[in-house]
C-alpha positions in Angstrom: -4.6 16.4 -17.2 -7.5 14.3 -15.8 -6.3 11.5 -13.6 -7.2 9.2 -10.7 -5.0 8.0 -7.9 -4.0 4.3 -8.0 -2.1 1.8 -5.9 0.0 -1.0 -7.3 -0.2 -3.6 -4.5 0.4 -7.1 -3.2 -3.0 -8.7 -2.8 -2.9 -11.0 0.3 -4.5 -14.4 0.3 -8.0 -14.8 1.7 -6.9 -15.9 5.2 -4.8 -12.8 5.7 -7.5 -10.6 4.2 -10.0 -12.1 6.8 -7.6 -11.4 9.7 -7.0 -7.8 8.6 -10.8 -7.2 8.3 -11.2 -8.7 11.8 -8.5 -6.3 13.2 -10.1 -3.3 11.5 -13.5 -4.1 12.8 -12.2 -4.6 16.3 -10.6 -1.1 16.2 -13.9 0.5 15.2 -14.7 1.1 18.9 -11.8 3.6 19.1 -13.4 5.9 16.6 -11.8 5.4 13.2 -12.0 6.9 9.7 -12.6 3.6 7.9 -13.2 -0.1 8.5 -11.9 -2.7 6.0 -14.6 -5.0 4.7 -13.0 -6.7 1.6 -15.9 -5.5 -0.6 -15.6 -1.7 -0.8 -12.3 -1.3 1.2 -9.6 -3.9 0.6 -6.6 -5.0 2.7 -3.4 -4.6 0.7 0.3 -3.9 0.8 1.1 -0.9 -1.3 4.1 -1.2 -3.7 3.6 2.2 -5.3 0.9 4.9 -5.0 0.7 6.9 -8.2 -1.8 8.9 -10.3 -2.5 7.7 -13.8 -4.6 9.2 -16.6 -7.3 6.9 -18.2 -5.4 6.8 -21.5 -2.3 5.2 -19.9 -4.0 2.4 -17.9 -3.8 -0.1 -20.8 -0.1 0.4 -21.0 0.4 0.2 -17.3 -1.6 -3.1 -17.2 0.7 -4.5 -19.9 3.8 -3.5 -17.9 2.4 -5.1 -14.7 1.5 -8.3 -16.6 5.2 -8.6 -17.7 6.5 -7.9 -14.1 4.1 -10.6 -12.7 5.2 -13.1 -15.4 8.8 -12.5 -14.5 8.5 -12.6 -10.7 8.4 -15.7 -8.6 6.1 -16.0 -5.6 8.0 -15.1 -2.4 7.4 -15.3 1.4 6.4 -12.1 3.3 7.3 -12.3 7.0 5.4 -10.4 9.6 7.5 -8.0 11.6 5.6 -5.9 14.2 2.2 -4.3 14.8 2.3 -0.4 14.8 2.0 2.1 16.4 2.3 2.2 20.2 0.9 5.7 19.9 -0.3 7.5 16.8 -3.2 7.3 14.4 -2.3 4.7 11.7 -2.6 1.1 12.9 -1.5 -2.0 11.1 1.1 -4.7 10.7 4.6 -4.3 9.2 6.5 -6.8 7.1 10.2 -7.5 6.9 11.6 -5.4 4.0 13.8 -8.2 2.5 15.4 -8.3 -0.9 12.4 -10.0 -2.7 9.8 -7.3 -1.8 12.3 -4.5 -2.2 13.2 -5.7 -5.7 9.5 -5.9 -6.6 8.8 -2.5 -5.1 11.7 -0.9 -7.0 10.9 -2.7 -10.2 7.3 -1.6 -10.2 8.2 2.0 -9.7 10.9 2.1 -12.4 8.6 0.3 -14.9 5.6 2.5 -14.3 6.7 6.0 -13.1 7.0 7.3 -16.7 3.2 6.8 -17.0 2.6 9.0 -14.0 0.2 11.9 -14.5 1.7 15.2 -13.8 -0.3 16.3 -10.8 -0.4 19.4 -8.7 1.5 18.4 -5.6 -0.9 20.2 -3.2 -0.9 17.1 -1.0 2.8 17.7 -0.2 3.0 21.4 -0.6 1.8 22.3 2.9 4.1 19.6 4.4 7.1 20.4 2.3 9.1 22.2 5.1 8.7 19.2 7.4 9.7 16.6 4.8 13.1 15.0 4.9 15.6 15.4 2.1 14.9 11.7 1.2 11.2 12.3 1.0 11.6 15.3 -1.2 13.9 13.5 -3.5 11.4 10.6 -3.8 8.6 13.0 -4.6 10.6 14.6 -7.4 11.7 11.2 -8.7 8.4 9.2 -8.6 5.8 11.3 -6.8 5.6 9.1 -3.7 7.5 10.2 -0.5 7.6 6.7 1.0 9.4 5.0 -1.8 12.8 3.3 -2.2 14.9 3.4 1.0 11.9 4.8 2.9 9.6 1.9 1.8 8.1 0.0 4.7 5.8 -2.8 3.6 2.6 -3.0 5.7 -1.1 -3.6 5.8 -3.0 -0.7 7.4 -6.0 -1.9 9.5 -7.4 1.6 10.0 -6.7 5.3 10.8 -7.8 6.5 14.3 -9.4 9.9 14.6 -7.3 10.5 17.8 -4.2 8.6 19.1 -5.1 5.8 21.6 -2.5 5.0 24.2 -1.6 1.3 24.4 -3.9 0.5 21.5 -1.7 -2.6 20.7 -2.6 -4.1 24.0 -6.0 -4.8 22.6 -4.6 -6.8 19.7 -4.8 -10.6 19.7 -1.7 -12.4 18.4 -2.2 -13.4 14.8 0.2 -14.6 12.1 0.1 -12.3 9.1 3.0 -14.0 7.2 2.1 -15.3 3.8 3.3 -16.3 0.4 3.0 -13.4 -2.0 1.4 -14.7 -5.2 -0.7 -11.8 -6.6 -0.2 -8.1 -7.4 -3.0 -5.8 -8.3 -3.9 -2.4 -9.5 -6.5 -0.6 -7.4 -8.2 2.7 -7.6 -7.6 4.7 -4.4 -10.2 6.4 -2.2 -9.9 8.6 0.9 -7.1 7.8 3.4 -5.2 5.7 0.8 -7.9 3.0 0.9 -8.2 0.6 -2.1 -11.8 0.9 -3.3 -11.9 -0.8 -6.8 -9.8 -3.5 -8.3 -8.8 -2.6 -11.8 -6.5 -5.6 -12.6 -5.1 -8.7 -10.8 -1.9 -10.5 -11.9 -0.5 -13.8 -10.6 3.2 -14.0 -10.0 4.4 -16.8 -12.2 8.1 -16.3 -12.7 
């Protein structure tokens, strides 16, 4: 089956998007794989990363419209920057009931539309995956789902770990009221490259 990879996401408000872009651009000096710009690479919080075939998109969009109509806007509270060492750099959010309910609801409502893909992305890593990650892959195709879900905005991916990279970060407030979810086409490194649909939370 032909398919593309998509992400169902929370779309941050313009002020948070601007801050994430500033952080991504500031990290460019450390040699990164990508820089967010809000035009071709978009800041976001993934709720579910999943492959869909073109013929299922209309049905997925209708499902997401219903979820958005039934969901009230809710606050997302900034937790911590990450990592102290490592290659992915960004900001985490508190995984409270509101976002966990939305995350779980989105997966349960859309996973039946998931394209059956060759899991070559996970095959090489299978021996190092935890039992929970393997179970999630079998259930919905995404290793970081359900109890392993950690809401975050990735600023960039470093080509090599940088010690004390967080010492270079200015203190910013990334907390916001979640009011929009979106469906994006994914590019390399799980970047959101094209907005397919945007839904306002109105429950």
